[in-house]
C-alpha positions in Angstrom: 3.8 152.7 58.4 5.2 149.4 56.7 7.9 149.7 59.2 5.2 149.7 62.2 3.5 147.3 60.7 6.2 144.6 60.1 7.7 145.3 63.9 3.6 144.0 64.4 4.3 141.1 63.0 8.1 140.9 64.6 7.4 140.8 67.7 5.1 137.9 68.5 7.5 136.5 66.1 10.6 137.3 68.7 8.3 136.3 71.9 7.9 133.3 70.6 11.3 132.8 69.6 12.3 133.8 73.1 9.4 131.2 74.6 10.3 128.4 72.4 14.2 128.6 73.6 13.7 129.2 77.1 11.3 126.2 77.2 14.3 124.4 75.7 16.5 125.7 77.5 14.9 124.8 80.6 14.5 121.2 79.8 18.1 120.9 78.9 19.2 122.5 81.7 16.5 119.7 83.8 18.4 117.2 81.5 22.1 118.0 81.8 22.8 120.1 84.8 25.1 118.6 87.3 23.4 117.1 90.4 25.1 117.1 94.0 26.3 113.0 94.3 24.2 111.6 97.0 26.6 111.8 100.4 29.3 113.8 99.3 27.6 116.7 102.0 26.1 114.5 104.1 27.1 114.4 107.8 26.4 111.3 110.1 22.4 110.8 111.2 24.0 111.0 114.9 27.0 112.8 115.9 30.2 111.0 116.7 31.1 110.2 120.3 32.2 112.9 122.5 34.7 113.4 125.6 32.2 114.2 128.8 33.7 117.1 131.5 36.9 115.6 132.8 37.9 114.4 129.4 36.1 111.2 129.7 35.6 109.7 126.4 31.6 108.7 126.0 31.8 105.3 123.5 28.7 104.6 121.3 26.2 102.1 123.4 25.3 99.5 120.4 22.9 97.2 121.3 23.6 93.6 122.4 23.9 91.2 119.3 23.0 87.8 120.6 25.3 84.7 120.3 24.3 82.1 117.6 23.7 79.7 120.7 20.8 81.8 121.7 19.5 82.0 118.0 20.0 77.9 118.2 18.2 77.9 121.5 15.4 79.8 120.2 15.0 77.7 116.9 14.8 74.3 119.0 12.2 76.5 121.2 9.8 76.8 118.6 9.2 73.4 118.2 7.5 73.4 121.2 9.8 70.7 123.3 12.1 73.3 125.0 9.4 75.4 126.2 10.6 75.2 130.0 14.5 75.4 129.1 17.4 77.1 127.8 18.4 80.3 127.4 16.3 83.7 127.3 14.3 84.6 124.2 16.0 87.7 122.0 12.9 90.3 123.6 13.8 89.3 127.4 17.5 91.2 126.6 16.0 94.6 126.0 15.1 94.2 122.4 13.2 96.0 119.3 10.2 94.4 121.2 10.4 93.9 124.8 6.3 93.0 124.6 6.9 89.7 123.7 6.1 86.8 125.9 7.7 83.5 126.7 4.6 81.9 125.8 4.8 83.7 122.3 8.9 83.0 122.1 7.8 79.1 121.9 5.0 80.0 119.0 6.1 78.6 115.3 7.6 80.7 113.4 5.5 83.1 111.0 8.4 83.0 108.0 11.6 80.1 107.7 13.2 81.5 105.2 15.9 79.3 103.8 18.9 80.9 102.1 21.3 83.5 103.3 22.3 85.3 100.2 21.5 88.6 99.4 17.7 87.8 99.0 16.9 85.4 101.7 18.5 87.9 104.1 16.6 91.2 102.8 13.4 88.9 102.8 14.2 88.4 106.9 14.7 92.3 107.0 11.7 93.3 105.4 9.6 90.4 107.6 10.8 91.2 110.8 10.4 95.3 110.1 6.6 94.1 109.4 6.3 92.7 113.1 6.7 89.2 112.3 8.3 86.4 113.6 11.4 85.2 111.4 13.6 83.0 111.4 16.8 82.9 108.7 19.0 79.6 108.1 21.8 79.1 105.9 23.4 75.8 105.2 27.2 77.7 104.6 27.6 81.2 105.7 26.4 84.6 104.4 26.9 85.4 101.1 28.7 82.0 100.5 27.4 81.7 96.9 26.4 84.3 94.2 26.7 87.2 96.5 29.7 86.9 97.0 30.6 86.8 93.9 29.2 89.5 91.8 31.2 92.5 89.6 30.2 94.8 92.8 27.8 97.1 90.6 24.6 98.1 91.5 23.4 99.5 88.3 20.1 99.3 86.2 22.0 98.0 83.2 22.8 99.9 80.3 23.1 97.0 77.9 19.5 96.0 78.9 18.1 99.3 78.2 19.9 99.0 74.5 18.3 95.2 74.8 15.0 96.6 75.3 14.9 99.4 72.5 16.1 97.1 69.9 14.1 94.2 71.2 10.8 95.9 71.8 10.6 93.8 75.0 8.8 95.5 77.7 10.3 93.2 80.9 13.8 94.4 80.0 12.6 98.1 80.2 10.9 97.2 83.5 13.7 95.6 84.7 15.9 99.1 84.1 13.6 100.7 85.4 13.0 99.3 88.7 17.1 98.4 89.1 17.7 102.6 88.8 14.8 102.6 91.6 16.6 100.3 94.0 20.3 101.7 93.3 19.4 105.1 94.8 18.5 103.2 98.1 21.8 101.5 98.3 23.0 104.8 99.2 20.6 106.2 101.4 20.1 102.8 103.7 23.9 101.7 103.3 26.2 104.8 102.4 29.0 103.2 103.9 29.1 100.0 101.8 27.9 101.8 98.5 29.2 104.7 96.4 28.2 106.3 93.1 31.1 105.8 90.7 31.5 107.0 86.7 32.1 104.6 83.6 33.5 105.4 80.7 32.5 103.7 77.3 35.4 104.5 74.7 34.2 105.1 71.1 36.1 104.6 68.2 33.5 106.6 65.3 31.9 109.5 65.9 28.5 108.1 64.7 29.4 105.7 67.4 29.6 108.9 70.0 26.4 109.7 68.9 24.9 106.3 69.5 26.2 105.7 73.0 25.5 109.7 73.6 21.4 109.3 73.3 21.7 105.4 75.2 23.4 107.1 78.2 20.9 109.7 78.0 18.0 107.8 77.8 19.3 106.5 80.9 19.4 109.7 82.9 16.2 110.2 81.9 14.7 106.6 83.4 16.2 107.3 86.1 14.1 110.3 86.6 14.4 112.3 90.5 16.4 108.7 91.7 19.7 110.3 88.9 22.5 112.0 90.2 25.4 113.2 88.4 24.4 113.4 84.3 26.6 111.5 81.6 28.6 113.4 79.7 31.1 113.6 76.5 34.9 113.4 76.6 36.6 114.9 74.0 40.0 112.4 73.2 42.5 114.2 75.2 40.0 114.4 78.2 39.1 111.0 77.8 42.9 110.1 77.8 43.4 112.3 80.9 40.8 110.7 82.8 42.0 107.2 81.5 45.6 107.1 80.9 46.2 103.4 80.3 43.6 104.2 77.1 45.2 103.2 74.2 45.2 105.9 71.9 44.9 104.8 68.5 41.2 105.2 66.9 39.9 106.5 70.2 37.4 109.4 68.9 36.3 109.7 72.4 34.3 108.6 75.4 30.9 108.7 77.1 30.9 108.7 81.0 27.6 108.0 82.5 27.1 106.8 86.4 26.1 103.8 88.4 26.8 102.6 91.7 29.3 99.9 93.1 29.5 98.5 96.6 31.1 95.9 98.8 28.7 92.8 98.4 29.0 90.1 100.9 29.7 93.0 103.9 26.1 94.1 102.4 24.5 90.5 103.0 26.3 90.5 106.4 25.0 94.1 107.3 20.9 92.5 106.1 21.3 89.7 108.0 22.8 91.4 111.4 20.3 94.5 110.4 17.1 91.6 110.6 18.8 90.1 114.1 18.9 93.3 115.8 15.3 93.9 114.8 14.3 90.7 116.6 14.8 87.6 113.3 16.5 84.5 114.6 19.5 84.1 111.9 21.6 81.4 112.1 24.6 80.0 109.1 25.9 76.7 109.6 22.4 75.2 109.7 21.3 72.6 107.1 17.7 72.0 106.5 17.6 68.5 105.6 14.0 67.8 104.8 10.2 69.5 105.5 7.5 68.7 107.8 3.9 68.6 106.5 0.6 68.0 107.8 -0.3 64.9 107.2 -3.7 65.8 106.8 -3.8 69.1 104.6 -0.4 67.9 103.2 0.5 71.9 103.8 4.5 72.8 105.1 4.3 72.9 108.7 8.0 74.0 109.3 11.9 71.9 108.6 14.1 69.4 110.4 17.7 71.1 110.6 21.0 70.3 111.5 23.5 72.7 113.1 27.1 72.0 111.2 29.5 73.5 113.8 29.5 70.1 116.1 30.6 68.4 113.6 33.4 70.4 112.2 34.6 70.8 115.9 35.1 67.2 115.6 31.7 66.7 118.5 28.5 65.4 116.8 25.7 64.4 118.6 22.0 63.5 118.3 21.3 66.9 119.5 22.7 68.6 116.6 19.5 67.8 114.3 15.9 69.6 115.4 12.9 70.2 114.1 11.2 74.3 113.8 8.1 74.8 113.0 6.7 78.0 110.8 3.9 79.2 109.4 5.4 79.5 106.1 8.4 78.7 104.2 10.4 80.8 101.7 13.3 79.4 99.5 15.5 81.5 98.4 18.7 79.5 97.9 19.7 80.8 94.6 21.7 78.3 92.4 20.4 75.4 94.8 16.7 76.3 94.3 16.0 73.1 93.2 17.2 71.1 95.7 14.9 72.3 98.2 12.3 72.1 96.1 12.5 68.5 95.4 12.8 68.4 99.4 9.3 69.6 98.9 8.2 67.5 95.7 10.8 65.2 94.2 9.1 65.2 91.1 8.9 68.7 90.6 10.7 69.5 87.2 14.3 71.6 87.7 13.7 75.5 87.5 17.5 76.8 87.3 19.5 77.1 84.6 23.1 78.1 86.0 24.9 80.4 84.2 28.9 80.8 85.5 30.2 84.5 85.4 34.3 84.6 86.1 35.8 87.9 87.2 39.7 88.2 87.4 41.9 90.9 89.9 44.1 92.8 88.9 46.6 95.3 90.7 45.2 99.0 90.9 47.6 100.4 88.4 45.7 98.9 85.6 42.6 101.4 85.8 42.4 105.2 88.0 41.3 104.7 91.5 37.7 106.5 90.2 36.8 105.9 87.4 35.8 102.2 85.3 35.4 101.4 81.9 32.2 99.4 80.0 33.0 97.3 76.5 29.9 97.2 75.1 31.2 95.2 72.4 33.8 92.5 73.0 35.1 90.2 70.3 32.0 87.6 70.9 29.6 90.2 71.4 29.5 90.2 75.1 30.0 92.8 77.9 32.7 93.3 79.9 33.5 95.7 82.8 37.1 97.5 84.1 36.5 98.8 87.2 38.7 100.1 90.4 38.1 97.9 93.7 39.2 98.4 96.9 43.0 99.7 95.5 43.0 96.9 93.1 41.0 96.4 89.5 38.1 94.2 88.6 37.3 92.9 85.1 34.8 90.8 84.2 32.5 88.6 83.5 31.8 85.8 81.2 28.7 84.2 80.8 28.9 80.1 80.2 26.3 77.1 81.1 27.5 75.3 84.1 27.3 72.8 86.7 25.9 74.3 90.2 29.1 74.0 93.0 29.7 75.6 96.0 33.0 77.0 95.0 33.2 76.6 91.1 37.0 77.4 89.7 37.0 79.9 86.8 39.0 78.3 84.1 41.9 79.5 82.4 40.0 79.6 79.0 38.0 82.0 80.6 41.0 84.4 82.4 42.8 84.4 79.0 39.2 86.1 76.9 39.0 88.5 80.0 43.1 89.3 79.7 42.2 89.6 76.0 39.5 91.6 75.9 41.3 93.9 78.4 44.7 94.2 76.2 42.5 95.0 73.3 41.7 98.7 75.0 44.7 99.5 77.1 48.3 101.3 75.3 50.3 99.1 73.3 53.4 99.5 76.0 50.6 98.2 79.0 51.2 94.3 79.0 48.3 92.3 80.9 50.3 89.0 82.1 48.4 85.8 83.0 51.0 86.1 86.1 48.9 89.8 86.9 46.2 88.2 87.8 46.1 88.5 92.0 42.7 86.7 92.1 40.0 84.8 89.8 36.9 83.3 90.8 33.2 82.0 89.1 30.2 83.2 90.7 26.9 81.3 89.6 24.1 83.2 88.2 20.7 81.5 88.9 18.6 82.3 85.8 15.6 80.7 85.8 12.6 79.2 83.6 8.7 79.9 84.2 7.5 76.5 84.9 4.3 77.5 83.4 6.0 78.6 80.2 5.5 76.6 77.5 8.0 74.3 76.1 11.4 76.2 76.1 10.5 79.8 76.2 13.2 82.2 76.9 14.6 82.5 80.3 13.3 84.8 82.8 15.2 87.9 82.6 14.4 89.1 86.1 12.9 87.5 89.1 10.4 84.5 89.6 8.1 84.2 92.4 6.3 80.8 92.8 4.5 78.9 94.9 3.8 74.9 95.8 0.6 73.2 96.2 2.2 72.3 99.7 2.3 76.0 100.3 6.9 76.3 99.5 7.5 79.7 98.4 10.1 80.1 96.0 11.9 83.6 94.6 14.1 82.5 92.3 16.7 84.8 90.0 17.1 88.4 90.1 20.1 90.2 90.9 22.1 92.1 93.6 20.5 95.7 92.7 16.8 94.3 93.0 16.9 92.4 96.0 14.6 94.2 98.3 12.2 94.6 95.7 12.1 90.9 95.3 12.0 90.8 99.3 9.0 93.4 99.5 7.2 91.7 96.8 7.9 87.8 98.6 6.5 89.0 102.0 3.9 90.2 100.1 3.2 87.1 98.8 3.7 85.1 102.2 1.2 87.5 104.3 -1.5 86.6 101.4 -0.5 82.9 101.1 0.0 82.2 104.6 -2.3 84.5 106.1 0.1 86.4 108.8 -0.6 89.6 110.1 1.9 91.9 110.5 2.1 94.5 113.0 3.8 98.1 113.5 7.0 97.7 115.6 6.3 100.4 118.3 9.9 100.4 119.8 12.4 99.6 117.4 16.1 98.6 118.5 18.7 101.8 118.9 20.7 100.2 116.2 22.8 104.0 116.1 24.0 103.0 119.5 23.4 106.5 121.1 23.4 107.0 125.2 20.0 107.6 125.4 16.6 106.4 123.2 15.7 107.8 120.4 12.7 109.7 120.2 10.4 107.6 117.1 9.9 107.8 114.3 13.2 109.0 114.4 15.3 109.4 111.1 18.3 108.0 112.6 16.4 104.4 113.1 14.2 104.0 109.9 15.2 106.9 107.8 11.8 108.9 109.0 9.8 106.1 108.2 7.2 104.4 110.9 7.5 101.1 111.1 3.4 100.4 110.9 3.6 96.9 109.4 3.9 97.4 105.6 7.3 97.3 104.0 9.6 99.9 104.8 13.0 98.6 103.7 13.6 101.8 101.6 14.1 103.6 104.4 15.4 101.2 107.0 19.0 102.3 107.7 21.6 99.2 107.8 23.7 98.2 110.9 27.0 100.8 110.7 24.9 103.4 108.6 23.6 106.2 111.8 27.1 106.9 112.2 28.7 106.8 109.2 30.2 109.9 107.4 33.5 110.9 105.3 35.4 112.4 108.2 34.4 109.4 110.4 37.9 108.2 110.1 39.5 111.2 111.4 38.0 110.7 114.8 39.3 106.9 114.8 42.7 107.9 114.2 42.8 110.9 116.5 40.9 108.4 119.5 42.8 105.0 118.3 45.5 105.8 117.2 45.1 103.4 114.0 47.1 103.9 110.5 45.1 105.9 107.9 44.3 103.5 105.2 43.5 101.5 108.4 40.6 104.1 109.7 39.2 104.6 106.0 39.3 101.2 105.2 37.3 100.3 108.4 34.5 103.4 108.3 33.9 102.2 105.1 33.5 98.9 105.5 31.7 98.6 109.2 30.0 102.3 109.3 30.3 103.3 112.4 30.6 99.9 114.0 34.5 100.9 113.3 34.8 102.4 116.9 34.0 98.6 117.9 36.1 96.9 115.6 39.2 99.7 116.5 39.0 98.9 120.0 39.3 95.3 119.6 42.9 95.9 117.8 45.6 94.9 119.8 48.8 97.7 120.4 51.6 97.8 118.3 54.0 98.6 121.0 55.4 101.3 118.3 55.0 104.6 118.0 52.2 104.7 115.3 50.5 103.4 114.7 49.2 102.8 117.6 46.6 100.0 117.4 45.9 97.3 114.6 48.0 95.0 113.9 47.7 93.8 110.0 46.8 90.7 108.8 48.7 91.3 105.3 50.9 94.1 104.5 49.7 94.6 101.1 46.1 95.7 102.4 44.4 97.1 105.3 42.8 94.7 107.4 43.7 94.3 110.6 43.7 91.9 113.5 40.5 93.8 115.3 38.2 92.8 111.8 38.8 88.8 112.8 38.0 89.9 116.4 34.8 91.1 115.5 33.7 89.1 112.9 33.7 86.4 115.3 32.2 87.9 118.2 29.6 90.2 116.1 29.2 88.3 112.8 28.4 84.6 113.6 32.0 84.5 111.7 32.5 80.3 112.1 35.4 79.2 109.6 38.6 81.2 108.5 37.2 81.4 105.1 34.1 83.2 106.6 36.6 85.7 108.0 39.3 86.2 104.6 36.3 86.2 102.1 33.4 87.2 103.4 34.2 89.5 106.3 37.6 90.8 105.4 37.2 90.8 101.0 41.0 89.4 101.0 41.0 86.3 99.5 38.6 88.2 96.6 41.8 90.6 96.3 44.3 88.5 96.3 44.6 85.0 96.8 48.4 84.6 97.9 47.9 87.4 100.2 45.1 85.7 102.0 47.3 82.7 102.1 49.7 84.4 104.0 47.5 85.6 106.3 45.9 82.5 107.1 48.0 81.5 109.9 47.0 84.4 112.0 43.5 84.7 111.4 43.5 80.6 112.7 45.5 81.6 115.7 43.1 84.9 116.3 40.0 82.3 116.1 41.3 80.2 117.9 41.5 82.2 120.8 38.2 83.7 120.3 36.6 80.1 119.7 39.0 77.8 121.8 39.6 75.5 118.9 41.2 72.3 119.2 44.1 71.1 117.2 42.2 69.0 114.8 39.8 71.9 114.3 42.5 74.3 113.4 43.8 71.8 110.9 40.5 71.4 109.3 40.1 74.9 109.2 43.7 75.5 107.1 43.0 72.6 104.7 39.5 74.1 104.1 40.7 77.8 103.7 43.3 76.5 101.0 40.9 74.6 99.5 38.9 77.5 99.1 41.5 79.8 97.9 42.0 77.4 95.1 39.0 78.3 93.7 39.5 82.1 94.3 43.0 81.5 91.6 45.8 80.5 94.5 47.9 78.6 92.5 48.0 75.1 92.2 51.8 74.9 93.1 50.8 76.0 96.7 48.2 73.7 97.4 50.1 71.8 99.1 51.8 74.2 101.9 51.7 73.8 105.6 51.1 76.2 107.8 53.9 75.7 108.7 55.7 76.3 105.4 53.9 79.6 105.0 54.8 80.9 108.3 58.4 80.6 107.7 57.7 82.5 104.2 58.2 79.7 101.9 54.6 80.8 100.0 56.9 83.7 98.1 59.7 81.9 96.9 57.5 79.1 94.4 58.1 79.5 91.2 54.5 80.3 89.2 53.1 82.9 86.7 54.2 85.8 89.2 58.0 85.1 90.1 59.5 85.1 87.0 58.0 88.8 86.3 59.9 90.6 87.7 63.6 91.4 88.4 65.5 90.0 91.1 68.5 90.5 92.7 71.4 88.4 90.8 70.1 87.7 87.4 71.0 89.2 84.3 70.5 92.6 83.1 68.8 93.7 86.1 71.6 96.8 86.2 72.0 99.0 83.2 75.4 99.2 82.2 75.7 102.8 82.8 75.1 101.9 86.4 78.1 99.6 86.6 81.1 100.8 88.4 83.7 101.2 85.7 86.7 100.8 88.5 85.5 97.5 90.5 83.0 96.5 88.1 80.3 96.6 90.5 77.0 98.7 91.0 76.8 101.2 93.9 77.7 97.8 96.0 74.0 96.6 95.7 74.6 94.5 92.9 76.9 92.1 91.0 77.7 93.3 87.8 76.0 90.2 85.8 77.8 91.2 82.7 76.4 92.6 79.2 72.7 94.0 79.6 71.1 92.8 76.9 69.9 95.4 74.2 72.9 97.7 75.7 75.4 99.2 72.6 79.1 97.6 73.2 
């Protein structure tokens, strides 16, 4: 009886324990389960081109890309002064909204967006996919400022989450939550330009492992369904296996969490080009010189623009300056926000507090190709990232107040600090030398102060949207990861402030390039969401995304005979537009590769990219190509200088440049490369000097790093021929080797 009674009491306890274990185990599995990384198994939205009957190749049929001159004509038409002449509008060329009439083309724009960075291009894409008439103008080039000089991460910000916890700061928490959601949209809308990256946090104490484990798990939890692979702990041996360059001393283990990485300037250009294909007027090298106001109401009605290209060509005229009309104006000029605000009201107080962030590029052997590193606590309390990027390693960033310059130069003190912090994490036998720096640049982060805040209250950690009495709508601050959310809020405010009327886009452009129009709505066009006049940019795929897959490079190799590394590069930089880029590559006159002449022997950039940039991406200068269409200037400043003559030659053929224009391009590009870390000793080189190969023979930080012929100590004593006193007939014996016996 006692036994039977004990069983009655024990059975509920066992059932309860089992239920608790099941619930706990399920929760643990949900938290820690491995997830499929988006894009790993995904095929392209549309199939690759095929061979038809008789072996005839059916290439993609991508939609027409308007020329820059056509965009300029459309801008001028909006003033009402050019309604009867000029080129036909976009919609007369079979565009997304063929129902638009000539009289509508002459109407004012719904929105004029000033600034072609990530935010401005994002606003343009959001507005045009809501059926609004949109113009985007940029004084320099798309992504010419902060948007091309980021750390290349798409992240929520683990350090912001830490601050949110310790400072009990809801705004920091909100920023992280928002960024984690937007992080996922990057891969969904531009899978060729963004990818997930595991990032390691080395720890030297067991309690730090527990601390960072809790932090990374909180980061996973906050991402919710938008998360991918869960963070995890690595023992010391496994951490060293994953990141062999790490210093072994005082290493307890490491935490690994996941964030996103992307090609920032190409993402920016893809946003602008996608907006253009949907019908937006998009023009770079066009400066806003003044804003127009209604003399009665004082409200903004448009702007005066100056086309800067004729002056570069040496052919300025009165026709370069013209007026355009717009119902609303958006200021999205990043660090230059206050200069546009002062065009509206010269007495207005400034809101931008610029902060400079320096980055350096090192050779790829300093980091694994598939693992980044985060130092959460540097010698002065800042955070530093150490990440693989395009075969090299990027390290940064610093954070210091600065003046606002177009192309700031990273200071030697900043570079030295980054190298010192990196060295502290690497094994002692791995030296990080100043001469190892292939490129270095400084980007300006436009932190902002809320003009409504009292006195000297803190800087706004996320973005700030303000409107002036005359109607200038300014979007400022924020970061790359949240550009889409910033754009959505800006367009929402513009619709309300300027009484705009969004409308459905019933016939979107066939960006996918299929041979026949796709049914609408269709995942190949919009990601499955109808463009009904509301914001759908979370689902609108960018140009190049539709036909991209991780095996697309094989199709390019088999059809065009291009090099494998080049094919992989083209597909991850251009997506399905790699078909067009490859077709623009010149024959090599070699057995293999058949097409594609490289701009630099060190990198997979090829001549077809220069032609594509000019014809399809509005590249107007050599710097546009070297810095923002390709990334050569950011990867290796000297390699970019060596490629510069080839780039100018190709662009001269495409754009019919005069000798004077070519000389200007040379001088401007060399000056820009100085801001990319080009040695001062190379600034005086002429084009002829570079073509003659004199770049690599000039003494600089790198020249003395490596063993060169006929220098003492190059040949080991054991390799010296004891009979003739020579080594293998390659290098003469230079005498005793320092440090050897005898």
